[in-house]
C-alpha positions in Angstrom: -19.3 -39.6 109.2 -22.7 -39.6 107.5 -23.4 -36.0 109.2 -19.7 -34.7 108.3 -20.8 -35.6 104.3 -24.3 -33.6 104.9 -22.3 -30.5 106.4 -19.9 -30.3 103.5 -22.3 -30.8 100.7 -24.2 -27.8 102.2 -21.1 -25.5 103.0 -19.3 -26.1 99.5 -22.1 -24.9 97.2 -22.9 -22.3 99.9 -19.5 -21.1 99.8 -18.9 -20.9 96.1 -22.2 -19.2 95.5 -21.6 -16.7 98.2 -18.6 -15.2 96.4 -18.9 -12.2 94.3 -16.3 -13.7 91.6 -17.6 -17.3 90.7 -15.7 -18.1 87.6 -12.1 -18.9 88.7 -10.9 -16.5 85.7 -12.3 -14.1 83.1 -11.4 -11.0 81.0 -12.9 -7.8 81.8 -12.4 -4.4 79.7 -13.9 -0.8 80.7 -13.5 2.6 81.2 -12.4 5.0 83.9 -13.6 8.6 84.7 -12.6 10.6 87.7 -10.4 13.0 89.5 -6.8 13.5 89.9 -5.1 15.6 92.2 -1.5 16.5 91.8 1.4 17.1 94.6 2.2 20.8 94.4 6.1 20.3 94.1 6.0 20.8 90.5 3.8 23.9 90.3 6.6 26.1 90.6 7.3 25.2 87.2 4.4 27.8 86.3 5.1 30.6 88.6 6.9 33.0 85.9 9.9 33.1 88.1 11.8 29.8 88.9 12.4 28.2 85.3 11.7 30.6 82.6 13.6 32.9 80.2 11.3 35.8 81.1 10.2 36.4 84.5 7.9 38.9 85.7 10.4 41.2 86.6 11.7 41.5 83.0 8.3 41.2 81.4 6.9 44.3 83.2 10.0 46.5 83.3 9.1 50.2 82.3 12.4 50.7 81.3 12.8 47.6 78.8 9.5 47.3 77.4 9.1 44.0 75.7 6.6 43.7 72.6 4.6 41.4 73.8 3.7 42.8 77.2 3.3 46.6 75.4 -0.4 46.7 75.8 -0.1 45.4 79.8 2.5 48.1 80.5 0.6 50.9 78.4 -2.6 49.8 80.6 -0.4 50.1 84.2 0.9 53.5 83.3 -2.3 55.1 82.5 -3.9 53.1 85.8 -1.3 54.4 87.9 -1.1 57.9 86.4 2.4 58.0 84.5 5.5 56.2 83.3 7.4 54.6 86.5 4.6 55.4 89.0 4.5 51.4 89.5 6.1 48.5 90.0 6.2 44.7 90.8 5.5 43.8 94.6 8.5 41.7 95.2 7.1 40.2 98.4 4.9 38.6 95.6 7.3 37.2 93.5 7.4 34.5 92.8 3.6 33.5 92.9 2.4 30.2 94.9 1.2 28.4 92.5 -1.2 25.6 93.4 -2.8 22.6 91.1 -6.5 22.3 90.8 -8.0 18.8 90.8 -8.2 17.8 87.4 -10.3 15.5 85.0 -9.3 11.8 84.3 -10.4 9.6 81.8 -9.1 6.3 80.6 -9.3 2.3 79.7 -9.1 -0.5 81.7 -8.3 -4.2 81.1 -7.9 -6.8 83.5 -7.9 -11.0 84.2 -9.2 -12.5 87.3 -8.1 -15.6 89.4 -9.8 -17.0 92.1 -8.2 -14.6 94.4 -6.6 -11.8 92.9 -6.9 -9.8 89.5 -4.2 -8.4 87.3 -4.8 -5.5 84.6 -3.5 -2.4 83.2 -4.9 0.9 83.0 -4.3 4.0 80.5 -5.5 7.3 81.9 -5.2 10.7 80.5 -5.6 13.6 83.3 -5.7 17.3 82.2 -4.8 19.4 85.4 -4.8 23.7 85.5 -2.7 25.4 88.0 -3.2 28.8 89.1 -1.3 31.6 91.3 -1.3 35.5 91.5 1.3 38.2 92.0 0.5 41.9 91.8 1.8 45.6 90.7 1.7 48.2 93.5 1.9 52.0 93.5 5.7 52.9 93.5 5.2 56.1 95.6 2.2 56.2 97.5 1.0 53.9 100.1 -2.7 53.6 101.3 -3.0 56.3 103.5 -2.4 58.5 100.6 -5.1 60.4 98.8 -3.5 59.5 95.4 -2.9 55.7 96.1 -3.8 53.4 93.4 -4.8 50.1 94.9 -2.7 46.9 93.6 -3.7 45.5 90.3 -3.6 41.7 90.1 -1.4 39.6 87.8 -3.1 35.9 87.3 -0.6 33.6 86.5 -2.4 30.1 84.8 -0.9 27.1 83.3 -2.2 23.9 82.0 -0.8 20.6 82.1 -0.9 17.1 80.8 -0.3 13.7 82.3 -0.1 10.5 80.8 -1.0 7.8 83.2 0.2 3.9 82.3 -0.6 1.4 85.3 0.4 -1.9 85.8 -1.4 -3.6 89.0 -2.9 -6.4 90.6 -6.3 -6.4 92.9 -6.3 -8.6 96.2 -9.3 -9.8 97.9 -10.2 -7.8 101.2 -13.8 -8.9 101.2 -15.2 -11.3 98.7 -19.1 -11.1 99.4 -22.1 -12.4 97.6 -23.3 -8.9 96.7 -20.1 -6.8 96.6 -16.1 -7.2 96.3 -13.9 -5.0 98.1 -10.2 -5.1 97.0 -6.5 -3.7 97.7 -4.8 -2.6 94.4 -1.1 -2.6 94.2 0.4 -0.7 91.3 3.5 0.3 89.3 3.3 3.4 87.3 4.6 5.2 84.4 4.0 8.9 84.3 4.7 11.4 81.1 4.1 14.8 82.1 4.0 17.8 79.9 3.1 21.5 79.9 0.5 22.8 77.5 0.5 26.2 78.5 1.5 29.2 80.9 0.2 32.3 80.6 -0.1 35.8 82.3 -3.3 37.9 82.7 -3.4 41.2 83.8 -6.6 42.4 85.4 -8.2 44.7 83.1 -6.3 43.6 80.0 -8.0 41.4 77.9 -4.7 40.3 76.1 -3.0 37.3 77.5 0.9 37.1 77.7 2.2 33.7 77.2 5.3 32.9 79.4 8.4 32.1 77.8 10.3 29.0 79.1 12.8 28.8 75.9 15.9 29.2 76.7 15.3 28.2 80.3 17.2 26.1 82.6 15.3 23.2 81.6 18.4 20.8 80.3 16.2 17.8 78.8 13.4 20.4 76.7 16.2 20.9 73.7 14.6 24.2 73.1 10.9 23.1 73.2 8.6 25.6 75.0 6.6 22.6 76.4 8.8 21.2 79.0 8.0 17.2 79.5 9.6 14.1 80.6 9.3 10.6 82.0 8.4 9.0 85.7 7.5 6.7 87.6 6.1 5.5 91.0 3.6 3.1 92.9 0.6 3.0 95.0 -2.2 1.4 96.5 -5.9 2.3 97.7 -9.2 0.7 98.0 -11.8 -0.3 95.1 -15.2 -1.2 95.7 -17.0 -3.2 92.8 -20.7 -3.7 92.4 -22.9 -5.9 90.2 -25.0 -3.8 87.9 -26.7 -6.3 85.6 -25.7 -9.7 83.9 -21.6 -9.7 83.0 -21.4 -5.8 83.4 -20.1 -3.9 87.1 -19.1 -0.8 88.2 -16.5 0.0 90.6 -15.4 3.0 92.9 -11.9 3.5 93.9 -9.3 5.7 95.4 -5.9 5.2 95.0 -2.5 7.0 96.3 0.6 7.1 94.5 4.1 8.4 95.1 5.5 8.9 92.0 8.4 11.3 90.4 7.3 14.1 87.8 10.1 14.4 85.7 9.9 17.7 83.7 13.6 18.3 83.5 17.2 17.3 85.1 16.5 20.2 87.3 13.0 19.5 88.1 12.1 16.1 88.9 10.5 15.6 92.2 9.1 12.9 94.4 5.3 13.7 95.5 1.9 12.1 96.5 -0.6 12.1 94.0 -4.1 10.9 94.5 -7.0 9.7 91.7 -10.6 8.9 92.7 -12.3 7.3 90.2 -15.4 5.4 88.7 -15.2 2.4 86.4 -17.6 0.8 84.1 -16.8 -2.9 83.5 -17.7 -5.2 81.1 -17.1 -9.2 81.5 -15.9 -11.7 78.9 -16.4 -15.3 79.8 
């Protein structure tokens, strides 16, 4: 019995001090910075073909010149040697659009308990999307002496996502020097189109893509389609001690979430975030 008491007196303090989080509960707050990778299933919104009032075909139609696109049409007439000597390459329409990894920044508030932490995050992600189409020589093929190489149409867009996360982190490894946790999150996601433009190689002027009145039911005449979706996800978060009451976390989380731009475009897809988080603890 005496031996058992001695062993317990030795083990209990060691167990307490060997854990990364030694307090039963405390408040923490901080900020996030990282990368957001969007699923490409909503990039079709920007292709100047599928969800627009003015398509590439109508914008670059020589027989029906739109004032906004006249500089591009005049350039193409000069480049290909005359009116009606060029056309949109139908094999490149619609353009294949893809998101670039976006910049993510946000704030974090959480509270610890002995075996878990619950928290709320707000993050803002700014994302760019890119694709290309082309104008080709109407009459000549590459073997002809008078052949003019295609002119590239660059299609670009910018999107903003407001991400509201409610989550809990469960202990996976709670060591003296670090903590590895498994987060589970519920997410609200507000998406909005910021801009969508066409750039013709050789022409400095950009041409906005007209989404009004597109077949996007819930935009109410707004040229910036937007809406709310939701989803959830999980990942891993590694937390390290930096100084007294200051920690830093590195994490990855994947979300299966809905990107709701309209009644006709609200697909589900897997989104990804990788982030660093600076944290201050308040006892």
